Every structure is written in structure tokens, then in C-alpha cells.
N, C-alpha and C positions, 0 to 999 in steps of 0.2 A: 244639957238642953236636948229637946226632941227635934233633931235636924229635919226629919221627914215632915214634921208639921210646918216648919219654916218654909221648906221647899213648896209644900202644898199651898200655903198662904200666898207666896209670891206668884206661883203658877196661876192661882185663881183671883189674883189682884185683890186679896183681902188685906185688912189693916195689919201692918207689921211695925213693931216699935223699934226705935233706935237701939235699945238695949238688946233686942233680938239679934240685930246685925252685929253689934259689938261682941256678944257672947259667941256667935258663930265664928267670927274671925279669931277670937281667942282659942277656940277649940281646934280650928284649922291649924293655927300656929303651933299648938301643942301636939299636933298629929293625932288628935282624938276623933277625927272625921275621916272615914274611908274615901278614897278617890272617887268612887262611883257616886257618893252623895255630894261631894264638892262639885263634880261634873253636872249632876242634876240641878244643883243650885245655880251654877253658871248658866245653864241652858234656860232656866226659868227667868233669870234676870235678863238674858239676851232677848227673849221673846216678849216679856211683859214690862221690863224697865223698872226703875226705882224713882220715887219722888226725889226732888232736890234735897230734902232733909235727910232721907235715907242714904242718898249718894254721899252727902257730907259725912254722915255717921260711918259709912263704910270706909271712906278715905282716912278719917281720923283713926279708926280702929286699925287699919293697915299701917298707918304711920306709927302708931303706938305699939305695934307688934315688935318693934326694934328700938334702937336708940334714937333719941332726938337731941341734936346738938344744943347745948346750953351756952349762951353767949354772955352770961353774967361776967362783969368785969371788962368786957370788950366794948368800948364806946362806938357810937355811930350806928346808923341803920345798915342792915345787911340785905342786899338785893341780888337776885339771880335772874337768869334768862333761860328759857327753854324753847327749843324749836321742835316741831313735830316731824322734822326730817325731810331731806330732799337731796338733790344731786348738785354737788359743788357748793354746798352750804357749809362754809368754813367760818361763818360770822362770829361764833363764840370766841375764836382765837384772837382776833384783833380787838373785839368789843370789850372783853373782860378787862384787859390792862388799861384801856382808854378810860373806862368807867372808874376803875380804881385810882387812876391818876387824877381824876376829878374829885376824889374825896369820898366815894361810896365804897364800902367793903363788899367784895364779891366772893362769897363761898360757893364755888361752882363745882357741882358733882355732875359728871357727864357719862355718856355711854359709848358703846362700840357700834360699829356698823354691822348691819345684817341685811342681806338681800340687796336691793338697788340703792339703799341710802348709806351714806358714809357716817363714820363715828368720830366725834371729837377726840376721844382717847387715842384712836389709831393714828390720827393726824399728828397729835402731840408726840406720840412715841416714835415718829419718824425723825424727830430731833435727837441726834445722838446722845444716848445716856438718860433721856428724860424719863422720870418715874411718875406714875400716876397712882400707885398703891400707897396712899398716904394714911397713916394712923390718925384717928380722930383728934388726939391731943396736938399732934403736929399740924393737922389741918386748921385747927382753931388758932394755934400760935402764929402760923404763917399768915393767915387771913388778917389777924390783928396787926402784925408787924409790917407786912407788905401791901395789905389791902386786897390780896387775891391769893387763892389757892385753886389749882386745877387738878381735880382728883377723880378717881373712879368710885363707883358704889362698892361699899364693903358688905360683908355678909350680915352685918348688924343693922343695916339700913333696910327697913320695911321687908323683913323676911316673908311676911304673908303675901306680899306682891309676887315674890319669886315663885311661891307655890301656886298661886292662882294663875300666873302668867304661863307657867309650864303646862298647865292643864288646858288653858284657853287655846294655846298654840296647836294642840292636837285634837281638839274637840269642836273646831269650827265656831268658837265663841269670841274670837278676837274683835270682830267689828261691832262692838257695843259701846255706845257713847258713855254709858254708866261705868263700864269696866275699864275703858281706855282712860277716862277722867280720873278714876280712883287710882289707877296705876301710876299715871304721871304725877298727880298731886301728892300722893302718899310719899313718894321719894323726895319731891321738892320740899314739902313741909317738914320732912325729917331734918332738913338743914337748919331749922329754927329761924328762917328768914322773916323779914318784915315786909318785903315786897317781891313781886315776881312779874317779869315781862315775858309774854308769850309771843312766839312767832308761829302762827298757825298757817301752814302751807296749803295752797289750793291749786289743783290742776293735775296735769298728766304725770308729774313726778312726785305727787303728794299722796299721802294716805287718804286724804279727803279730796275727792275729785271735783266736787261742786261747791260753789259759794254757800248755799244753804246748809250743806253738811258741815263745812268748816265753821260757819257761824254758830251752828248748834254745839259743836265741840268747844269752841271758845267760850260761849255762854255758860256751858256746864262747868268748865274750869274756873271761870270767874266766880260763879255761885259757890263753888267749893271753897275758894279763897275767902269769900265773905263769911262763910260758915266757920272758917278757922281763924278769922280776924286778920287775914293777910291781904294787903292791897295788891290787886292784880290788874294789869293792862294787857290787852291783846292787839296785835297787828295781824290782819289777814293778808298774806302776801302771795304773789303769784309764783307757782312752780310749774309753769307751762314750758320752761326751758331751763337748762342748767344755770345756776347762779354764778356770775362771774365768768371767767374763761378757763380756770384750772379745775380739773376733776381728777382726783388721785391724792394720796396722803401727803407725800413730800411736796408735790406740786402745789397743793392748797396751802401749805405752810409758806411757800414762796409768795403766793398771792397775799396771804395774811400779813406778811412783813411789809409788802408794798402798801397795803391799806393802813397799817400802823403809822406809816410815814406820810400819809395823806395822799397816796397814789392808788394804784390798782384800778380795776374796771369800775365804771360809773355805777353799775347796779350794786355791786358788793359794797362799795364805799357808801352809797346812799343808804342801804339797809343798816349798815353799821352805825351810821350817824342817827338814823331814826330810832332804832332800838336803844341806842345809848342815851338819847335824849329822854326817852320814857323812863329808863332806869334812874337817871339823875333826878327826875321829878319825884319818883317814888322814894329816892334816897334823901329827899329834902335839901338838895344842894342846887336845884334849879326851880324857879317859880313856875315855869311853863316849858313846853316843848321847844319853843324858839330859843330860850336861854340855854336849854340843854343841848340843842344842836350846836350853838356857838361854842359852848365849853368843850364838846367832843372834838370839834374841828380845831380848836386851839391846842388840845392835847395831841392831835396829829401833827400840827404845824411846829410846835415847840419841842417835840421829841420826848415829852414826859411819858406818853404811853409806851414808847420803845423802852425807856429806862425801867418802868415797872416790869415789863416783860423780861428784860435782861435779868433783873433780880430774881424773878420767879423761876426762870429756866435754871439759873445757878442753884437756887434753893432746892429744886427738885432734880438735881444731879445731871442736868442737861448741859449742853455746850452753848453758852450764850453768844459765841462768835458767829453763829448762823445768822444773827440779826444784821451783821455787817457783811457776811460772806455766805449767801445762801448755797453756794456750790459745795459747802460742807454737808449739806443734806444728801440723802441717798439719790443717786442719779442713774437712770436707765442706760443700758449699753447702746441702744439704738433709738433713732427718731424716724418714724415713717409718716405717711399721710393717708388719710381717708378722703377721697375726692368726690365731688358731686358727680353723680351718674348722668345728670341732664342739666340744662340751663333753665333758670327761672328764679322765682322768689320763694324763699322759705316761708311757708304758710302754717306749718305745724311741726312740732318736735315731740315725739313720744319720749318724754324725759326719763320715764322708768326704763325704757329701752336703752337709753344712753348709759344709765346706771348699771344695767345688767351687762352691757358690753364691757364696762369697767371691771365687773366681777370676772368675766371670761378672760380679761387681760391679766388677771391676777391681783387686782387692786381692791377686791372686796370679798365678802364671804357668802357662799350659798348656804353653809351650815356654820353654827356657832364655833365649832372647833377648827374651821379652816384657817390656814396661815395666809397672811396678807403680804404681798410684795409692796413695800412703801414707795418704791421708785417709779412704778408704772402709772399711766393715766393718760388723759387727753388734755390738749390745749385747744379749746374751741375757737375756731376761726370764723364761723358763720352762725348767726343767731336769727331769731324771728324777724321777718320783714326785710332781710338782707337779700340783695340780688346776687346770684352766683352764676358763673359760667361752667359748662361741662368741663370736668378735669381740674377745676380749682379746689383747693383743700377746704373741706368742712372742718377738719381738725388735724393737728399734729399728734402723732401717737408715740408715746414714750413706752418702749417695751424692751424685754430682755431676751426673747427668743421668738422665732418665726411661728411656732405653734400658738403662742399667745395672740399675736396680731391676726393670724388667720382665723382663730376662734372668735375674735371680737368683731371682725370686719362686717359680716352680714347683719349682725344684730344692730350695730351702730348705724349703718347706712339705711336699714329698714326704719329707723326711728325718724328719719327726715322726710317730710313731704315738701316737694319742690314743684311749683306750678307756674304756668305762664299767666300771671295776673298783673294788672297795672301797678298795684301797690298793695301792701298789707301792713296794718298797724299792729305792733306787738302790744299786749296788755300792759297796763301800768303795773308797777312793782307792788306798791302798797294799795290794797283794795279797800280795806275798811279798818277802823279803829274802834275798839270796845274797851270799857273800863268798869271796875267795880265802884260801888258807892262809898266804900270805906277808904 
């Protein structure tokens, strides 16, 4: 194919066929297109955009650049969940076994943390022995037998996405709805799922800072699902403050265990129930969200979600005793405090700043190759709308050496805005709901 002609057509907003996009991705995957032309194509898409049909074609071509799981012989609908990322967002970990306990199969492929956001795989690997490098045949077998497998992306899943993402990251073309959507959905559609629930974060700790931008991304992802024949529902949820109280890999596993048992912070538990309800509707085991919520809450109360997670941890070489004794998880040597510098009401939290403080503490990655300390993190003691007095703790800090806590202190404290106001109302957690027609 004449790549330069495709680049010119997109640049000048001329008509491009779906086959043009498909042929281009095939050529990129086969390493037949030099990086400078791929970069020019990315820049043209970044500035001019794609039609919904071309965006769908791009996603399916990226999906088909690798393996797509075939679920022949495995009964029941397969439904997954994806979050666009945030701070303290551990919801996948309690959510997946609860949904599986209710009769929906959950083939969950997750990612690692980078920058201010945490990664589900890093959190799971803080469970002693837990393996996320699962071969496709084992992934399929375990999902069939236990209703759930929690794995990482293999090199065979959407390899075109890896190539495009690496170039987007170094050419200033990350912030494109078309490219973000195709990247997310190509990997999710590779799972061969029937339904997908999206948690699109909005606010200071999210990739999308405003409600209109988050709505545009959710709409794009839903349209791609419709193009592929997959049912998609999206919740737009607030990331104006950390979710729950624990931020850090092993600490978030502790909170996840509490949620599985029907406890935990109110916001983490609420979001787990709401996302789980939507998954049960897409899995055809609940007629509506109300019935779905009741079933998720029952799986919390009767322990069936815990039992699914117990089997999954054992199957993936982890130590299931952590469910009964969280002290078996990695534990930091020291616990300190970050205290309020003034008295007043917390009126804003730069949640990205909290996440970056966690990176400086050793709990995240500034670069993909960085090593994570699973034991460190924050236990948030003060959230939006709460009144604090000078010297009261904003967070307990779990750390392993003085250099870590000193590096994180200024960044964390700078993230909090404390003012003398009569009152301040925190934003609601679930802001909007969107769904596909199919």
C-alpha cells in the first residue's frame, strides 16, 4: 500500500476506506512501515481524527493483529471491566470474584501501573507467590472452571497496539480519543468477550479532567463495542480524590479483602456494587441494575466472592491464607504521619499529586522498568469536605526508609487545599451512565 497517500488523505480529511486502515495496520504489524511514516500517520489522526466507522475498523485491525480467544465449548457469557485509571482504584480485585460468584465468567486481562496510576497486576503480585503470566490455554481453562482468571497481557495480544503506543508515547500523540479508544478496545476485544463495563474516571486524578472529555471517551468506546457486536456500559465516576482509603499495592489488597467481605470504605464498596450490577446485567443473570446490586451484595454477605478468590489465588500459585490473615502480605517497617499544615476544610485534592507522592515513596513507577516496593503507601485519613485541625493526620504513611518519606512529604502536602469555609460538599461518586444499543 502507498502509506504516504493514506497519510495525506487523513491530513486533508479526504475519504479513507476501512480497508485502507486494515491494510495499514497489517503492514505496521509486519514491520513494513518505517517509524517516521507511522509517526506521521499518528500525527494526522491526532489533528484530524477518524470517523466512528474508521475508528472501529482501526480497533478491529489492531485486535486481529494478534490472537483472539475463542470460547467455543465454554458455556455462559463472558464479561470484563476496564477502568481508565486512578489513585486507590483497586476495584477490579474484589469486583471480579464477586461477579464470578454470581454466575458470570470474567476473563480479566489487566495492566501495570505507570506514572500516578496504580496497576491491577502489581497489586495482585503483592500476594505472595501470585502469578499473572498465564498461558492462553490455561487462561481459558481456569475461566471455565472457576469463572475467573486474572492475567496480564501476553505478547500475542494486539501486538499492533504495542507498536503504536510506543511511538505515541514519544511523539506527543497520546491524547487522542481515536487512538486511546482503539488501544483500550483492541486489547479488551482480544478476550473474545460478550460484554464490557467501563469505569471512565473524571477529575484531578484521571486522564480525562472534565466531564465532557470523559463523556466523549466513553461514547467512543461504546461505539467501537457496537461496531464489534459487543455490549458495553459505561459509568463516569469521580476521581477528584483517592478512591477508598488505601493507596499502595499490598495496602490496596487489604482493602479489597474487606470489600469482598462486605466491609471497606463506603465509596470503594459502592463502586464495586455498581460496576458489578452492570456486569451481571450484561451477563444475563440480572434483569436490571437493582437485581444486580442485590446479587453482588449477597455474594459479599454469604462469602461466595471470597471463596472464588480463594480458589483463584491458589490456582495462580498465590497464598490464599491472605484472605484470612492479611498480615501475610508485605508490610512496611515504619508508619509515619503527614499532618495538616493549617486548620480548615479540605476543599480540593490534587489526586495526581497524591499518586506521584506514592511513586516517590517507592510504590509506583516513573519509568516502565522501575521496581515497585509492594509494602509502601498511604492510609488516607482526611477526604474532601472533611474538617481538620492543624497537626491532625491527613494520612498514615507506610514506608521503609527515611529517604522515601522525605521525598514524598512535600508532594503529598501540596496536593491538599485546606480553607476556612463553612462547608464543602464532595462530588458524588457516579456522575453518569451510558450504554450501547446492543
